C-alpha positions as CSV (number, residue, x, y, z in Angstrom):
1,X,-2.2,-117.6,-56.3
2,X,1.2,-118.8,-58.5
3,X,1.3,-118.2,-62.0
4,X,1.9,-120.7,-64.7
5,X,4.8,-119.9,-66.6
6,X,4.9,-119.4,-70.1
7,X,9.0,-120.9,-70.4
8,X,9.7,-123.1,-67.6
9,X,9.8,-126.5,-69.2
10,X,10.1,-129.2,-66.5
11,X,10.3,-133.3,-67.4
12,X,8.0,-135.3,-66.1
13,X,11.2,-137.8,-64.6
14,X,12.1,-135.2,-63.2
15,X,8.7,-134.1,-61.4
16,X,8.0,-138.1,-60.4
17,X,11.8,-138.1,-59.1
18,X,10.6,-134.8,-56.9
19,X,7.2,-136.4,-55.5
20,X,8.7,-140.1,-54.7
21,X,11.2,-138.0,-52.2
22,X,9.5,-138.0,-48.5
23,X,11.1,-134.6,-48.0
24,X,9.2,-133.0,-51.0
25,X,5.8,-132.8,-48.3
26,X,4.7,-130.5,-45.9
27,X,4.5,-133.0,-43.4
28,X,7.3,-135.6,-44.1
29,X,5.9,-139.3,-44.3
30,X,7.9,-142.3,-43.2
31,X,7.8,-143.4,-46.8
32,X,5.9,-142.8,-50.5
33,X,4.3,-145.4,-51.9
34,X,4.1,-144.7,-55.8
35,X,1.3,-146.3,-58.2
36,X,1.5,-145.4,-62.2
37,X,-2.0,-146.0,-64.0
38,X,-2.5,-144.8,-67.6
39,X,-2.8,-141.7,-67.0
40,X,-1.4,-140.7,-63.7
41,X,1.0,-141.1,-61.0
42,X,-0.4,-141.6,-57.7
43,X,1.7,-141.0,-54.4
44,X,1.0,-141.9,-51.2
45,X,2.3,-140.3,-48.2
46,X,1.0,-141.2,-44.2
47,X,-1.9,-139.1,-44.7
48,X,-2.8,-138.1,-47.6
49,X,-2.5,-139.0,-51.7
50,X,-1.2,-136.7,-54.5
51,X,-2.1,-137.3,-57.8
52,X,-0.4,-136.1,-60.9
53,X,-1.3,-136.3,-64.4
54,X,0.4,-137.6,-67.4
55,X,0.7,-135.3,-70.2
56,X,-1.0,-137.8,-72.5
57,X,-3.7,-137.4,-75.3
58,X,-6.3,-139.8,-76.2
59,X,-9.5,-139.8,-78.4
60,X,-11.3,-139.0,-75.1
61,X,-8.9,-136.7,-73.2
62,X,-6.3,-134.1,-73.7
63,X,-3.6,-133.7,-70.6
64,X,-1.0,-132.4,-72.9
65,X,-0.8,-128.7,-71.6
66,X,-0.4,-127.8,-67.7
67,X,-3.3,-125.6,-68.4
68,X,-5.5,-128.9,-69.2
69,X,-4.4,-130.8,-66.5
70,X,-5.1,-127.9,-63.9
71,X,-8.5,-128.0,-65.4
72,X,-9.3,-131.1,-65.2
73,X,-7.6,-131.8,-61.4
74,X,-9.8,-129.1,-60.4
75,X,-13.3,-131.0,-62.4
76,X,-11.9,-134.1,-60.6
77,X,-11.8,-132.4,-57.1
78,X,-15.8,-130.8,-57.9
79,X,-16.9,-133.7,-59.0
80,X,-15.7,-136.6,-56.6
81,X,-17.2,-134.0,-53.7
82,X,-20.6,-134.8,-54.7
83,X,-19.6,-138.6,-53.1
84,X,-16.9,-138.0,-51.3
85,X,-17.0,-134.3,-49.8
86,X,-14.5,-134.7,-47.0
87,X,-11.7,-137.2,-48.9
88,X,-11.2,-134.3,-51.7
89,X,-9.2,-131.6,-50.1
90,X,-8.0,-129.6,-53.5
91,X,-5.9,-129.1,-56.3
92,X,-2.3,-128.1,-55.4
93,X,0.7,-126.4,-57.5
94,X,4.1,-128.0,-58.4
95,X,6.1,-124.7,-58.6
96,X,9.6,-124.1,-58.9
97,X,11.0,-122.2,-56.4
98,X,13.7,-118.9,-56.5
99,X,16.1,-121.4,-55.5
100,X,15.6,-123.4,-58.6
101,X,14.4,-126.3,-57.2
102,X,11.0,-127.8,-57.3
103,X,8.0,-127.0,-54.1
104,X,4.7,-128.4,-53.8
105,X,2.2,-125.6,-52.8
106,X,3.8,-122.0,-51.9
107,X,4.7,-119.5,-54.3
108,X,6.5,-119.0,-57.7
109,X,6.3,-120.3,-61.3
110,X,3.5,-123.3,-61.6
111,X,5.1,-126.3,-63.4
112,X,2.0,-128.5,-62.7
113,X,-0.7,-129.2,-60.6
114,X,-1.5,-132.3,-58.4
115,X,-5.1,-133.3,-57.3
116,X,-4.7,-133.7,-52.5
117,X,-6.8,-136.7,-50.8
118,X,-7.0,-137.6,-47.9
119,X,-5.5,-141.6,-47.6
120,X,-8.5,-143.9,-47.0
121,X,-7.8,-146.8,-45.2
122,X,-7.1,-149.5,-47.8
123,X,-8.4,-152.6,-45.9
124,X,-11.9,-150.8,-45.9
125,X,-12.0,-150.9,-49.5
126,X,-15.2,-153.1,-51.3
127,X,-12.5,-155.1,-53.0
128,X,-10.5,-155.6,-50.2
129,X,-13.2,-155.9,-47.3
130,X,-15.3,-158.9,-49.8
131,X,-11.2,-160.7,-50.2
132,X,-11.0,-160.7,-46.7
133,X,-14.8,-161.3,-46.0
134,X,-15.2,-158.1,-43.8
135,X,-18.1,-156.6,-45.0
136,X,-21.3,-156.5,-42.8
137,X,-24.7,-156.3,-43.4
138,X,-24.6,-153.0,-41.9
139,X,-21.9,-151.7,-44.2
140,X,-24.3,-152.7,-47.6
141,X,-27.1,-150.7,-45.7
142,X,-24.8,-147.9,-45.5
143,X,-23.4,-148.0,-48.6
144,X,-26.9,-148.3,-50.3
145,X,-28.6,-145.1,-48.5
146,X,-25.5,-142.9,-49.6
147,X,-25.8,-144.2,-53.8
148,X,-30.0,-144.0,-53.2
149,X,-29.5,-140.4,-52.0
150,X,-27.0,-139.2,-54.5
151,X,-29.0,-140.7,-57.2
152,X,-32.2,-138.9,-56.0
153,X,-30.8,-135.6,-55.5
154,X,-29.4,-136.0,-59.0
155,X,-31.1,-133.6,-61.8
156,X,-32.0,-135.8,-65.1
157,X,-30.2,-134.8,-67.8
158,X,-32.3,-134.9,-71.2
159,X,-30.9,-137.0,-73.9
160,X,-32.6,-138.4,-77.4
161,X,-34.3,-142.1,-77.1
162,X,-32.5,-142.9,-80.6
163,X,-29.1,-141.4,-79.6
164,X,-29.4,-143.2,-75.9
165,X,-29.6,-146.6,-78.0
166,X,-27.2,-145.3,-80.2
167,X,-24.5,-145.1,-78.0
168,X,-24.7,-148.9,-76.9
169,X,-24.5,-150.1,-80.5
170,X,-21.5,-148.2,-81.3
171,X,-20.1,-149.5,-78.0
172,X,-21.1,-153.1,-78.6
173,X,-19.3,-152.9,-82.1
174,X,-16.2,-151.5,-80.0
175,X,-15.9,-153.5,-77.8
176,X,-16.2,-156.9,-80.1
177,X,-13.6,-155.1,-82.4
178,X,-10.8,-154.7,-79.7
179,X,-11.8,-157.8,-78.3
180,X,-11.3,-159.9,-81.0
181,X,-7.9,-158.4,-82.6
182,X,-6.2,-161.7,-82.5
183,X,-3.2,-161.3,-81.1
184,X,-5.2,-161.4,-77.5
185,X,-6.2,-164.7,-78.5
186,X,-9.9,-164.7,-76.8
187,X,-12.1,-167.4,-78.1
188,X,-13.6,-166.1,-81.3
189,X,-17.0,-168.2,-80.8
190,X,-17.7,-166.8,-77.7
191,X,-16.9,-163.2,-78.5
192,X,-19.5,-164.0,-81.8
193,X,-22.2,-165.4,-79.9
194,X,-21.8,-162.4,-77.3
195,X,-22.1,-159.8,-79.8
196,X,-24.9,-161.3,-81.7
197,X,-27.3,-161.6,-78.5
198,X,-26.2,-158.0,-77.8
199,X,-27.2,-157.0,-81.1
200,X,-30.4,-159.3,-80.9
201,X,-31.5,-157.8,-77.6
202,X,-31.3,-154.5,-79.3
203,X,-33.0,-155.6,-82.3
204,X,-35.9,-156.9,-79.8
205,X,-36.1,-154.7,-76.9
206,X,-34.1,-151.6,-77.3
207,X,-37.3,-149.9,-76.6
208,X,-36.4,-150.5,-73.3
209,X,-33.7,-148.7,-73.5
210,X,-35.1,-145.9,-75.1
211,X,-38.3,-145.7,-72.4
212,X,-35.1,-145.2,-69.9
213,X,-34.5,-142.0,-71.8
214,X,-37.6,-140.9,-72.3
215,X,-38.8,-141.7,-68.1
216,X,-36.1,-139.2,-67.6
217,X,-33.7,-141.8,-66.1
218,X,-30.4,-140.6,-67.2
219,X,-28.1,-138.6,-64.8
220,X,-24.9,-137.4,-64.5
221,X,-23.5,-140.4,-62.4
222,X,-20.1,-141.6,-61.0
223,X,-19.3,-143.6,-64.2
224,X,-16.7,-145.7,-62.9
225,X,-18.4,-147.3,-60.0
226,X,-16.1,-150.3,-59.0
227,X,-15.8,-151.7,-55.4
228,X,-12.3,-150.6,-55.3
229,X,-13.4,-146.8,-55.3
230,X,-15.7,-147.5,-52.3
231,X,-14.6,-147.3,-48.7
232,X,-16.9,-148.8,-46.2
233,X,-16.3,-145.7,-43.8
234,X,-18.8,-145.2,-40.9
235,X,-20.3,-142.8,-43.6
236,X,-19.7,-144.9,-46.8
237,X,-17.6,-142.6,-49.6
238,X,-16.9,-143.4,-53.0
239,X,-14.2,-141.8,-54.9
240,X,-12.7,-142.0,-58.8
241,X,-15.4,-140.9,-60.7
242,X,-15.2,-140.2,-64.2
243,X,-14.3,-137.1,-64.8
244,X,-12.7,-136.6,-67.9
245,X,-15.4,-136.6,-70.3
246,X,-19.1,-136.2,-69.6
247,X,-20.8,-138.3,-72.1
248,X,-19.2,-141.5,-70.2
249,X,-20.7,-140.5,-66.8
250,X,-23.9,-139.8,-68.2
251,X,-25.9,-143.1,-67.1
252,X,-29.2,-144.9,-66.0
253,X,-28.6,-145.6,-62.1
254,X,-30.3,-149.5,-62.9
255,X,-27.1,-149.3,-65.2
256,X,-24.7,-148.3,-62.9
257,X,-25.8,-150.1,-60.3
258,X,-26.1,-153.6,-62.4
259,X,-22.3,-152.6,-63.2
260,X,-21.6,-152.4,-59.5
261,X,-23.6,-156.0,-59.0
262,X,-21.5,-157.5,-61.9
263,X,-17.9,-156.3,-60.3
264,X,-19.2,-157.8,-56.9
265,X,-19.9,-161.2,-58.6
266,X,-16.9,-161.1,-60.5
267,X,-15.1,-160.9,-56.8
268,X,-17.7,-163.8,-55.4
269,X,-19.8,-160.9,-53.3
270,X,-22.8,-161.3,-56.1
271,X,-25.3,-160.6,-53.3
272,X,-23.8,-157.3,-51.9
273,X,-24.3,-156.3,-55.6
274,X,-27.7,-157.4,-56.1
275,X,-28.8,-155.9,-52.6
276,X,-27.4,-152.5,-53.1
277,X,-29.2,-152.9,-56.6
278,X,-32.8,-153.8,-54.6
279,X,-32.5,-151.3,-52.4
280,X,-32.1,-148.8,-54.6
281,X,-35.5,-149.9,-56.6
282,X,-37.3,-150.1,-53.8
283,X,-36.6,-146.8,-52.4
284,X,-36.8,-144.9,-55.4
285,X,-40.2,-146.8,-57.0
286,X,-38.0,-147.8,-60.0
287,X,-39.2,-151.2,-62.0
288,X,-36.6,-151.8,-64.8
289,X,-37.5,-154.9,-66.5
290,X,-34.9,-157.5,-65.4
291,X,-33.9,-158.3,-68.8
292,X,-32.7,-154.6,-69.0
293,X,-30.8,-155.2,-65.9
294,X,-29.3,-158.4,-67.4
295,X,-28.2,-156.4,-70.3
296,X,-26.8,-153.6,-68.7
297,X,-24.4,-156.1,-67.1
298,X,-23.5,-158.3,-70.3
299,X,-22.9,-154.7,-72.0
300,X,-20.7,-153.8,-69.0
301,X,-18.6,-156.7,-68.4
302,X,-17.8,-156.5,-72.3
303,X,-16.7,-153.3,-71.7
304,X,-14.5,-154.6,-69.0
305,X,-13.2,-157.3,-70.9
306,X,-12.0,-154.6,-73.2
307,X,-10.3,-152.3,-70.7
308,X,-8.7,-155.7,-69.4
309,X,-7.0,-156.8,-72.4
310,X,-5.7,-153.3,-73.2
311,X,-3.6,-153.8,-70.4
312,X,-1.5,-156.4,-72.5
313,X,-0.6,-153.8,-75.1
314,X,0.9,-151.7,-72.4
315,X,4.7,-152.1,-72.9
316,X,5.1,-151.6,-69.3
317,X,2.9,-154.2,-68.1
318,X,4.6,-157.7,-67.6
319,X,1.9,-160.2,-66.1
320,X,0.2,-160.0,-69.4
321,X,-1.4,-163.7,-68.1
322,X,-2.8,-161.8,-65.4
323,X,-5.0,-159.4,-67.8
324,X,-5.4,-162.2,-70.5
325,X,-7.4,-164.0,-67.7
326,X,-9.4,-161.2,-66.3
327,X,-10.7,-160.8,-69.9
328,X,-11.6,-164.1,-69.9
329,X,-13.3,-163.7,-66.6
330,X,-15.8,-161.2,-67.7
331,X,-16.6,-162.5,-70.7
332,X,-17.9,-165.9,-68.8
333,X,-20.0,-163.5,-66.6
334,X,-21.3,-162.1,-69.7
335,X,-22.1,-165.2,-71.3
336,X,-24.0,-166.3,-68.1
337,X,-26.1,-163.0,-68.4
338,X,-27.1,-162.9,-71.8
339,X,-28.4,-166.3,-71.2
340,X,-31.1,-164.7,-68.7
341,X,-32.6,-162.4,-70.6
């Protein structure tokens, strides 16, 4: 096992430049596609995907040291193998060879760590398949079975009823505060209506949330169950779980599947998400009230609106109209949901 050096400092730009080069990889690809996110650089070769964490620190995560990034990479692989065991190959060191050059894997002082994954067929990701209208009923049935099996195998996590309810109250306030920033120019009357409707739900039916905690429905779930993280291979796989903060994964499966249903509806395929949710409920005998499902969908839509609008503050984002419209689309969904409970 290579050792992490105490004195070697390699600029991030040098690491990214090295990993952009097809010659960096054990099996040289024809080309390397590079995707940058808020927290990572992702390098796609012909067969594999390598993810390099950015040396960033936020309120909810700390990737600021090589050791912290190693721990996070290992956690990402471990957690994602729950739903994509054959996709997550492991953690690979980026080392400084004795010749003074960077090398992916092998011996030498470690300058960083990467997650290695097998590359999935892009056209079979659920969001792409929805757009191309290539999703079959068999695909949805198989996906439902995978998710239902995962939730049934997952041990319940004890959370206090008041604590579970308070998480939603705190997040409703945080979502509203972020979305109401004047520079985003989102409709203030709609934002006020949505926050008021969610707090009215908490006042009048918040016991429904408390009951889910009391019934031990909360598990360590995926945390970010969106169509772009689901691949409709013969045995569906789900990647990119939210690994960096466990609290964000402690969810009611009905909440997580309501989130997926909301995202499918945004893409014009409401029936798919609702079918998955209903098949889970039928298989498990769970019977959450319809009002709770509408609340979960509305809450998740507001949360996604906040994440969408935050892209505008990223100096590297050029298409601000796209992200503002995305936030508006989520708010429209939330508006429709709150009128149903």
